[in-house]
N, C-alpha and C positions, 0 to 999 in steps of 0.2 A: 646308416639313416640318420646321420648327425643333422642333415640339413632339414629333414622332417621334423626333428625335435625342435629346431627353431623357427620353423614356420608361423607366420602371423595369424593364417586363418586357413579356413579350409580349402581355398583354391590354391595357395601355397603347398599346403600338404600334399594334394593330388598333383600338383605339378612336379613335385620331388618324384613321385612315382611314374608319372609320364615320362619324363626327363630319363630315368633309369630304363624303363621298358623300350621307350624309343632308341635310345643310342645302342641298345645292345641287341634288340630283338625286331627293330623297324616298326614297333606300334606307332599309330598315327595320332590316337586319342585315347583319353582314359576318363571314365566318371566314376564316381563313387556316391551310391546313396546309403543312408543311414535307416535303419529301422526304429520306426517310432513305437510308441507304447500301444498304439491302435492297430499295428500290423502294417501301416502303411511305410512306404519308402520315401524318404525325402531326399533330394540332391544336395548332398554335402559340398560337392566341388567338382569341375572339370576342366580338362586341359585339351584342347584341340577339337572339342564337339562342335562348337559354334553356337553362339547366343540363340538364333531361331530353334535349332535342334534342342538345346538344352532346357529353353523355356517350355518347351512342349513335353517335357519328360521330367519336370520339377518335382512331381508328386506323384507316386504311383499307389492307389489305394489296394487294399488286399484282395479285393473282390475283382482287380482289374487282371485278365489274364496277359502276362506279359513275360518274357524271359526272365526278368530279374525276380519277379514274384514266385515263379516257378522254382527257382533256386532256393530261395528262402522256404517255400512249401515242402520240397523233397530232399533238400540238402545236396543235390546232385550237380556237380560242376558241369558247363556246357564248353566244350571246345569244338568248334565249328570252322574248320580250316576254309571250307567252301562255302561258307556263309548259311543261311537260313535254309532248311530242306524245302523244296518246292511244293511239298504236299501240307506244310505247315504255314498256314496263313496267321500266325501269332503277329499282333502289332509288334514291331521294333524299331528302335532309333536306326536309322540306315543311311548315314550322310554319305557313304561311298557305294551305296546300292546293297541289295539284300543278298548278295553273291560274295561281299568282302568277308574275309576272314574275322572272326572274333572269339572272345572268351569271356564267360560269365562265372565269376567265382565268388563265394559266400567269405567275408571277412568276420574272423572269430578272434577274440583276445586271448590271452595267456590261461583264462579260466574257462575256455571254451563257449564263451558266450557270444552268440552272434550279434556282431554290430551292424551289420549291413551287407551289400553287395558291390563289388567292382566290376566295371566291365572295360575291356580293351578292344580296340579296333585296328585292323589294318587296312590299307588302302585298296588291296585286291584280295582275291581268294589264294589260297597256297595249296600244294599239293597234300600236306600232312603237317600235322605239329609233331616234330620229333621228340623223342623221349626227352633229349636233353634241355629244348625248349621248353616242355612241360615242368620239368624239374625247378629249371632255375626261374621262371615264371611265377610257380607256386611259391617259390621261396622268398622272391621279392614281394608278392603280395602278403606271405606271412609276416615278414618284418614290418612291412607296412602297418599290418594290423597291430602289431605288438605296439608300435609308436602310439597308433590311433587310439588304441584301448586306455593308454596312459594319459594321453591329451585330453580324452574325453571325461576321465575320471577326476581330473584335478585343473582343467581349464575349459573356458567357455566357447569351445569350438565346434560344438555339435549340437544335435537335438536328444541324442539317445541316453545321456548319462549328464546328472547334474553337476555343476560346478559348485565351489565352495560358497558363494554367495547364494546359491539354491539351497544347499544344506542349512545356511545360517537362516533362511527366510522360514524352512520348515520348522527349525527350533523354536521359532517366535510363535508358530501356529499351535504346535502341541508339545507339552512338556516332556512327555515320554515316547519316543519314536525309536523303531528298529528299521533300517533300510536294507534290503537284500536283494542281490542279483542272482539269476540261475547259472547254475554249472551243468553243463550237457556233455553227454557221452559223444563218440564219433558219429552216432546216427541221429544227433540232435534231441535227444531225450533230455528231460531235466534230471538230474541225479542228485541234486542238492542246490543249497542256495549259499551263496558266500555273504557274509556279513559286511557291508561297506560303509556303514554309519550308525553310530549310536548317538543320540541327542544328550547333551548335558545333563538333562533332567531324566535319562532313562532309568526305568524302575525294574531291575531284574527281580523275577519273581522268588529267588532263592538270597536275593540280597547280595549278590556278588557285584563288585566294582566293574564299571565298564572295561577298565584294562585288563581284566581277567578274561573278557569275552573277545578282545580283539584278536583277529587273525583265525577265530573259528568259524566254522560252517553252521547253518541253522541246525542240521542234524548232529552234529558235534556240541552245539551248546545245549539243545533241548532234544535229546534222544527219543523222547516219549511220543514226540509228534511224527516219527516214522511211518507210524500204524494208521494215520489219518491227521486229524487235528490241524495244526499251523502247516504243516508241510502240503496237505491234500488243499488247504485253503488258499495258500500261495500260488500253487499250480493252476487252480481255477481261475483265480484273479489275474493271472499272467496270461493265460490262454483266452479270457474273454474279454479283458479289458475294461471290465466293470468292477467296482468295488463291492464288497461283500461286509456284512457286519454279523457276529455271532451274538445271538440274544442271550445264549447260555453260557456255560463255563467251558474251557478246554484243558487239557493236560498239557503240562509244560515242564516235564521233569529235568532239571538242569544236570549236564554233564558232572560225572564224578560222585554223584550223590548215591548210585545205586538203585535209583528209583526209575523203573522202566513201566510200570502197569499203571493203567488209569486212575485205579483206585488210590495209589501210594503217590501219584506225581502230584507236584505243586499245581495249583489251579490258577488259571486267569480268567477274568471275565471283562465284558465290554470290548471284545476284540474287533477291532477295525483293521482290514486289508484294503489298501487301495493301490491301482496302478500308478508305478512312480517311474517314469521314463522308462527304461527297459527292465526295470524291477518291480518290486513291491515294497510298500512301507506299512510296517504294523504299528498299531498303538494299542495298549491293554493297560489294565491295572490288576494287580493280585487280588484274589479273592479275600475279601475281609467278613467282619461278622455280619453285615448287612447282606451281603452276597450269599452267605449261608443261610441265612435265615430265609431269603428269596428262594433258594434252591429247595428248601424244605417244604414251602409253600408250594411250589411246583409239582414237586412229589405227592403232596397231599392231594393237590387238585387232580393229578392224574389217577390217583388209587380211587379217588371219590367220583371219578368220571365228571368234574365240575370245571367249568371255565367261566373266569369272570369277564365282565365288559363295562364299558362306560360310555355315555353318549353325551356329548355336549350340544344342548339345544340352541345355543347362540351361534356357534360357528358350524355346526352340522358335522363336526369330527365324531369318529365313532372309533372305539379301542377295543380289540379283544385280546385276551391272553392266548398263548399257543394252545393251550388246553381248551379253549372255546371251539377253536376251529376243529379239534380232535372231535369234540362232541357231536359237531355236524357232518363229520367225514369229509371235510374240505381240506386242500392243499393249501397250507398258509404262504406258500411262495407264489402261489397264481390268484389265490381267492382274496376278495376284500371283506372286511367286517359288515355285517348286515345292519342298517339302522332299525330301530322298531317301528318306523313308519311303513317300513317294506317287509317287514317280517312275515307276516300273514301271507306274502306271497310265495314262500318257502315251505308252507305246512300244507297238510292234505285239505281238501276244499271243507270237509265237515268241521274242522277246528280253526278257520279263520276268524269267525265272529268272535270267540272267546280272546283270541289274541288282539283283536282291535279293541275289544273292552278293557283288556290289560293295560293298554297303554293310556286309554282316555281314563281308567281311574287312577292312574299315576299322576295324570296332569290336573285333573278336577279335583279329587279328594285330597290329593297331597300327602298320601300315606303310604306305607309298605303296600305291595300288591304280590299275588302268585297266580300263576296259570299253568296248564298242562295241555300240550298240544302234540302232535304226531308229525313226524317228517319221513319222507323217504330217501335215505342216506344215498349220495351218488358212490358210483363204483360197485358195492354190492347189493344196491336196490333194497337195502333191509329196510324194515319199518321201525323206527326208533321213538321211543315216549320220552318227550324232552320237558322237565319242569323249569318254569323261568321264574325268578324270584327278583324284586328289584326295589328300590326306594328313590323319592325324588329328592333332588338337592338345591335348596331354597336359597334365594338371595332376596332378602326382605319378603314381599308377598309373591314374588315370581319364581318360577319352576326353571332353574337354568341348565340343569343336567339330570341325567338318570343314571343309577348304579345298579348293577345287579349280577347275577350269575346265571349260567344254564347248567342243569345237570339231567345226565342221561340216567332215567329211573325205570328204564325198559324191563329190568329184571323184576322190578316189583309188580309189574302187569303180566309178566310171563313167568311164573314160577316154574321150577323145575321139579 
């Protein structure tokens, strides 16, 4: 595949494969789609398909039922010597008719990462694909995938892997970044992540230099994440295509330290995981004294069934701690903080007037206030007694914010 290594762009690269398959096996056209971070397939290059047909099949969304996305979804190869089955009305590029022979194969690099899909067409149907044809076509495609994987990693020839300028731009955005790509087994399941880039300012939680991490996988570098943590976070981000942020800390025991339990492992905080081409980029910082104090405060809030809150009266923004959501029995992944103007709507009818007076007292008297009200907690429909206490924040003579806390005091009202 020396010609493929010298190809200037995607069209030339696919043209090399088309020439090889055409001269040996009579293939008339070849097209390659690359798997984007959102699950869509983007046309990387084609040879022999034609401008009209390639324009129609330039981008294939993940929800679009087509042959190419089926290969991505189930990992199975399609070898159809007589074309598409008559009973299957799946949309398909068919420049020589739906009865013409075709194959659709996944493209995987040397690490097992799915790069995309290749499809090859013959001008007519065939009786069958001989074993030798399957072996040689598969070998040619595998060789092409090896070259493609290397080119994507180090050159701007596609959309599923960043080139060196992209990494340079990333390094300007965040000081400490770790870029990983999935390693998959034969069935396509993620078994680990390879480390493909460390920013110059990358901070390893154990203080190891970047050179010591080069060539390691995520689980080799941080084995404590195998039980969840970083590995599970990377899997979710890879599958959903959506960024996630951990508000607490995560175990990150370095390799070679003998630390495997969450209680012994080095901790990191402020963990961001973001889809990055066909992989994930992590950024974080080691837990310091400030984070340790914050953890102690969170622990104290949970033990005391207390949750803090703050409401900006100028912008309308409301912030709750995780513990505040827990007091109300709300799932912080789906619920929004409740402003004090709407709080009365969430309490039982008999307690709505005291909640309204509580807010008015804060605004008019401009001094701390306390109130107690009852809620019916969703899920278990339990009635809980909640104490709210707050103080106004003044800017001159104007109240610009309210700060306070909720506390579940049900135990005081229901002695055992």
